[in-house]
Phi, psi and omega in degrees: 000144176270153173219145173275102191274141181246329182157174181206135173247123183288329183212120176230141178242011181238355179272344173226106175319123182079357180231153164268119180232173162249154183236128179255118176257130178261136182280142176103136181205138181273356174250144178232084179299146183293343188246356190309127182269353178243039186296338180298336183245020180287336186215182177091171188227136166214084190278125174238168168274135186296340180295333179288319185289319178299324176296325181291318176298312184298324176296331175271344184310323184287350191245359193229171172234002181195171176232136173246132173256127184220201183188208020043201180230107188292333184287355175294329185261067193306300191297321180291316181293321176292332177284320177298316181304312179303319172302309182299318172302318181300330177272004179067030176259143173294155177237131169231155174225147175256113187224156167268002173077016184291335185238080184295334180294330176293315182296319175309305179301320186283325177294321175294333172272001177062048177257358180243140173250333174214145174226122170255109180268112189270090186281128184269156177250173180296330180303327194286004170128013189237005171257347182083002182275334196232292183259172172297134189249148179251359176180165182286140184302327190291326177294317173299308186300321179293319182288322185289329179286329173296311182298318179303316177300311181294330182282319179294318174305311181289320179296322182297321186268010180063023178274331172254116192281328186229134178208134175209155182251133174250126176244122171270124192248145179226171173308317191284346185241021179301321180301323180289329174301321181288315181303305179297324174304314183292322183294324189268357175057233186274007175293129178315141191229131180244126176255117186249128173303126177264146178221118173300139194290333181299333178293338183265338185300135176260337181240157185284129179293148176305141176078011181234125178291162178303322179293321178293316180307309182295320176295317178293321180290325178291318181295318179298319178298317181287320194260328191233038180290157182292141180301145176278164179303317176305315178291327170293325180295322179294329173298312180295334178296328184283344182276342179056040184209163168287128180224168168252133178244131186239116182228151175306323181281326183246355184082227177239141178228153170272135176215141180252117182289154186283340190080004175245141179294000000 
């Protein structure tokens, strides 16, 4: 079977809390988030045979306890993902995925076959490019929201029955989407929550994007630096305080910490 391959990390201690894993990146994603760190594999092709990826996993197997499938959006490539997950399970490895939730049917099939041990659902807010109001949008937000909520429901049910051992929702936060963070926190209830520091990708660009003049690039980057700089740890804690729950906060500077909100705005 063929797979559109995005990359491979043979040993990672940050992609699955408490585990040493290898990470397989599958190319392609229907969403183009303003902050994506893997924009190089959102599109394009690098077609491989799944046996080649299986050999990569096998080479890491003596040193790891699990495999994480990320992207891009791994659940886009349903058949290849399922085949690779089966292979990992055959090596007695745990299987986790990082997903935006856009393809609940893939999640459903994997849960039915007991192929998932962890799901990290990167739940998007309207600010991140899906309402057509802020950033370039690749589809209507309502379509994403419907699918992501279905994915959430499937995982929540499996998690409650202990069929899915680990489940968490990841929210990438900016100044602009704080109100949606509170709404999503209420929606997910007691499911573990990670607040991840967002950084618009233009702030990291060293080269001028295609189709943008040098003047436009410099002006946009200057404006983004002034108005949309990444939230600092203390600022994220203030948002967490409004949620009245235990969260994990993830930033570039300090990594990940556990934090209990005060319940005070």
